[in-house]
N, C-alpha and C positions, 0 to 999 in steps of 0.2 A: 337244587339238583340240575345238572346240565344234561340235556338229551337231544337227540336228532331224529328226524323222520327216516323211515326205512329206505327211501330212495335218494337221500342226500349223499353226496360224495365228499370225500376228504380231499382238499386241494393242498398242493405243496406251496409253501410260503415262498414268494418271489422276493429275493433280497434286493434292496435298493442299489442302483448303479451310481458310481461316482461320476459327477458331471463337472466339466471344466468351468471354472468361474468366468462370468461374462467380463469382457474387457470394456470398460466404459469409454465413450467417445473421446473424453478429454485426455485419455492415456495413449491414444493411437500413435501419435508421432513424438512420443517422449520416452526417454529412458528413466525418467524420474518416477519413483514409487508414490509420489504425492499427488493429490488432486490438482488439476490445473487452476491457476489463480485467475479469477474473473473479477468483474466490477463488484460482485457481491462481497468480496473480501475488503472492500474499501468503505463499507457503510460506517457512518458516524458512530463513534463509541460513546456518545452521550447517554446518560441515564438519569432520570429524575430522582432516583434514590441515592445518588452520590451526595456526599456532604457539601455544605456550602464552603466555597473558598473565599478567602479574605485578602484583599489587596490594600496596602496602606499607601496612600498618596500623600506626598509632602511629609512622609514619616509619621504622620499622626491621624490622618483622616481615613477611617476604614471604609472600604467599598466592598460589599458582599456580592458574590457571583453565584447564582444557581445554575446547575447544568440543564441542558435540554433533555428531551426524552428519546433522543437518537432516532434510529430507523423506524421506530414505532409511529412517529408523527411526521416525519419528513423524508423526502426522497434524496437520491444522489443529485448532483448538478445535471441540468438538462441541456442537451444540445440537439437542435432540430426536434424538440418536443419529446426526446427520449432520454432516459437516465444514461449517463455516460461518464466514464473516466478517460482521460487522454490515453489512447491505445499504447503509446510507447512505454508508459509505466507498466502496464500489464505484460507487454511483450518482454521487457527487460527482466522483470521478476521471474517470469516463467523460464527465461533463458538461464538465469542464475540457478534455479532449481535443477534444470536439465544438465547443466555443465558441472555442477558441484555434487549432485546427488543428495543435497541436503535441503531441508524445508526452509522456505522464506517465511519469516514471522513479521507480518505488517503490524506495526505498533500504532501507526496513525495514517489513515487514508484521507477520506473526506471529513472535514469539520464544518458544520454549519456555523454561522457567526456567533451564536450563543455558546456552543461548545468550544469554539476557538478561543473566546475571551475567558471562559471558565478554565480551560486547560492551561492557558499561558497568556497572562494579561500584560506581558512586556510590550513596550512600544514597537519593537522590531517585528512582533508577531501580528500586528493589526492589519497588515496587508498580506497575510499568508496565502500562498497559492493552494493550500489545503482546502480553502473554502470554495475553490472553483474546479476542484478535481484534477489539479495540475501539479500535485506534489505528493510524495509518499515517504514515510519513515519506516525503516525496517532493519532487522538483523538476520543472520542466517544461523539456524540452529545447528550446533555441532561445530560452527566456525565463528562463534561469538567473539573470540579474541583475534580474529584475522580479518578485520574490515578492509585493510589495505589490499588483501588478495581479491576481495570482491570488487573494489574500485578498479584494480588492474584488469580484472576480467571484463568489466564494462568497457574500459578504454580499448582493450585489444579487440573486442567485438567490432567496434567502429573501425579500427585501423585495418582489420582483415576483411571487411565487407567490400566486395568488388564494386558495389554501386557508389562507394564513397572514395575510391582510389584517387580520383582526379579532382577532388574538392577538399582542400585542406581544412576548410571551416567545419566540415563534418567528420573527417577521418582523424584529425589531430586535435587534442585537447590542450588548452592553455590553463595557466594557474591564475586565479583571481587575486590581485595584489592589493586591492583596497582594504582598508581596516574598518569596514562597516559591517562585519559579520560577527556571529556569536560562537565562532570556532577558532581554535589555535592552529589547526592544519589548513593551509591555503587550499581553498576549493578548486575544483577542476570544472572546465566548461568547454563545450563546443557549440555549434550553431543550434543544436536541438535540446540539450539538457545541461543542467547545472548540478554538480555533485558536492555535497558537504559531508565530512566525516566528523562525527561527534564522539569524543572520548567519554570515559565513565563519569567525569565530573563536568560535562558540558551538556547543554540543551535539555536539562531535566524539566519535565512538566508532567501534568496529570496523565498524559498518554505514554510518555517515556519515563516512567519511574522505575524501570528495571536497572540493573547494575551493569549492563553491557554497553560497549561502544555501539553506535548505530550509524546508518547511512541515510541521508536524505537526497532524493532526486527530485529536482524541479524541472518542469517543461518550459523551455524558452521559445521553441518554434513549433508551430503546428504544420507538419509536413503535408497533411491532407489538404488543408485550406491554404497553405503557403502564406502564413502570416505569423508575426510575433505573438507570443502569449503573455498578456499582461493581467494582473489583478485589477479588478474594478469593483467599486461598491455595488454597482448594478448587478454584475454577474454573481457576486458573493451573496448578496442579500435577497435578490429576487430571482436568482437563477435556479431555484429548486421548488418543488411542490411542498407545501406545508399543510398538514392535516388539522 
């Protein structure tokens, strides 16, 4: 039985008021509905539960590769004792999201040496800039079959940036003519970055086992430090914290 005391009053129910959803800081200067891309999106995709991959050397000798445990046991590459990805990669991916209104899907960011060998044990990959945080593979959701449009957007961004007008090595891209790449489309490059376009039948590995074309951007020049960016065993193998 429900009862009340003689001096208790009945109060009207106050209905809840609708409140405007908070705008998160990473949305402030963006027209994109998607979260801002940060270095966290570049964490190594290694996982110790992945199946063993087998490489056959000399067509008969099997070499077994186990994957790393990914971000659970190691950091991103370190620069000045802080986890870091080259800023131009993060800037360009956010620009693509802002300009297209579509989400960028990073298929491969940082790879530690163990995951790099597990994902792609081809000789061309052994000096991959993924290991030093200077390369990213991605496609754009909703524009999976329009990778050339994304490449054109990147190129036009440099061409229309006032700070590069008077320096053709930055504002204009050249085509890479050497036959030492794993793509059929001639790559593009300027002073800062190198762009490769992989078709559906190219560049397939453990991280890029989807059926879409994808784009790879490598950093060639560090604008902040004003120096060329090169792979080195020291930076790749000792340039990150290991748990």
